[in-house]
C-alpha positions as MATLAB code, in Angstrom:
seq = 'MKPMYIYVAGPYTKGDVAMNVRYMIHDADYIARLGHFYFCPLYSHFHHMLIPHDYEFWMKQDFAWVEKCDAIYRMKGESAGADREVELARSLGLIVYDSVFDIPKVDE';
ca = [
       5.864   -7.478  -18.090;
       8.303   -8.332  -15.301;
       7.195   -8.525  -11.666;
       7.003   -5.189   -9.869;
       7.237   -4.319   -6.204;
       3.943   -2.590   -5.480;
       3.143   -0.589   -2.355;
      -0.527   -0.818   -1.346;
      -1.815    2.492    0.077;
      -5.248    2.819    1.603;
      -7.425    3.903    4.507;
      -6.674    2.729    8.009;
      -8.330    4.892   10.665;
     -11.353    6.078    8.663;
     -14.141    3.556    9.167;
     -13.632    0.105   10.652;
      -9.896   -0.485   11.170;
     -10.201   -4.286   11.070;
     -12.186   -4.170    7.824;
      -9.667   -1.776    6.285;
      -6.881   -4.263    7.074;
      -8.989   -7.048    5.598;
      -9.687   -5.125    2.361;
      -5.993   -4.333    1.955;
      -5.003   -7.964    2.419;
      -7.536   -9.018   -0.242;
      -6.213   -6.449   -2.736;
      -2.609   -7.397   -1.916;
      -3.433  -11.046   -2.573;
      -4.883  -10.089   -5.964;
      -1.648   -8.242   -6.788;
       0.379  -11.312   -5.793;
      -1.809  -13.520   -7.997;
      -0.949  -11.220  -10.912;
       2.670  -12.209  -10.295;
       3.876   -9.072   -8.492;
       5.327   -8.551   -5.024;
       3.417   -6.302   -2.664;
       4.102   -4.337    0.477;
       1.077   -4.166    2.767;
       1.652   -1.347    5.312;
      -1.442   -2.204    7.332;
       0.332   -5.304    8.636;
       1.786   -2.763   11.058;
      -1.667   -2.852   12.682;
      -0.535   -5.973   14.543;
       2.807   -4.440   15.534;
       0.987   -1.332   16.785;
      -1.344   -3.463   18.921;
       1.680   -4.816   20.810;
       4.064   -1.862   20.651;
       2.269    1.397   19.793;
       4.024    4.265   18.039;
       2.850    7.704   16.975;
       1.508    8.511   13.521;
       4.707   10.034   12.153;
       6.718    6.957   13.200;
       4.488    4.852   10.937;
       4.605    7.394    8.107;
       8.424    7.328    8.224;
       8.336    3.524    7.973;
       5.845    3.676    5.105;
       7.767    6.340    3.156;
      10.928    4.211    3.326;
       9.022    1.333    1.680;
       7.406    3.542   -0.969;
      10.923    4.583   -2.017;
      11.878    0.903   -2.552;
       8.908    0.071   -4.774;
       8.310    0.320   -8.518;
       4.670    1.335   -8.216;
       1.939    2.205   -5.756;
      -1.682    1.110   -5.758;
      -4.029    3.606   -4.082;
      -7.110    1.907   -2.700;
     -10.342    3.857   -2.655;
     -11.321    5.715    0.500;
     -10.368    8.762    2.484;
      -6.849    8.652    3.894;
      -4.477   11.559    4.500;
      -1.604    9.097    4.981;
      -2.272    7.236    1.728;
      -2.529   10.594   -0.061;
       0.908   11.529    1.310;
       2.290    8.168    0.125;
       0.923    8.766   -3.387;
       2.388   12.263   -3.399;
       5.805   10.816   -2.539;
       5.433    8.092   -5.182;
       4.604   10.652   -7.860;
       7.577   12.813   -6.848;
       9.777    9.739   -7.337;
       8.273    9.011  -10.767;
       6.647    5.753   -9.665;
       3.647    4.276  -11.452;
       0.426    5.050   -9.558;
      -2.530    2.698  -10.002;
      -5.994    3.851   -8.942;
      -7.614    0.492   -9.646;
      -6.273   -2.954   -8.870;
      -7.714   -4.014  -12.228;
      -5.336   -1.631  -14.069;
      -2.290   -3.530  -12.794;
      -0.983   -5.757  -15.599;
      -0.379   -9.448  -15.171;
       3.233  -10.640  -15.196;
       4.295  -12.457  -18.358;
       4.818  -16.120  -17.682;
];
C-alpha cells in the first residue's frame, strides 16, 4: 500500500465545536501514523475565528480539497457538510472509510 491523501470529514457545529476540532486532530494524527497524508478541514476553525466567512465559502474550500484526495474518512456524528463531502467523494469514485481502523497501514 502506497501513502494516500485522505480528507477527514466530520462534525463541526453539532455539539462542542472545540471538542469536534480536537477529535478530528486525533483521528488525523492516527491516519498520519499509518503513513498517509491527511487534510483536516477543521483547521479552518482558527482562520474563521480571525476572518469569518459564510458556510458556503467553507464548503467551496472543502470541496476543492476533496477533489485532490485519494480517499475520505467520515468521522461519526451528525454533519450535513460532511455528508455533502462524502457525496462528492463517492461521485468522484474515491475510497470512503467509515472507520479509521479500516484504513490500511502504508507498506514500509
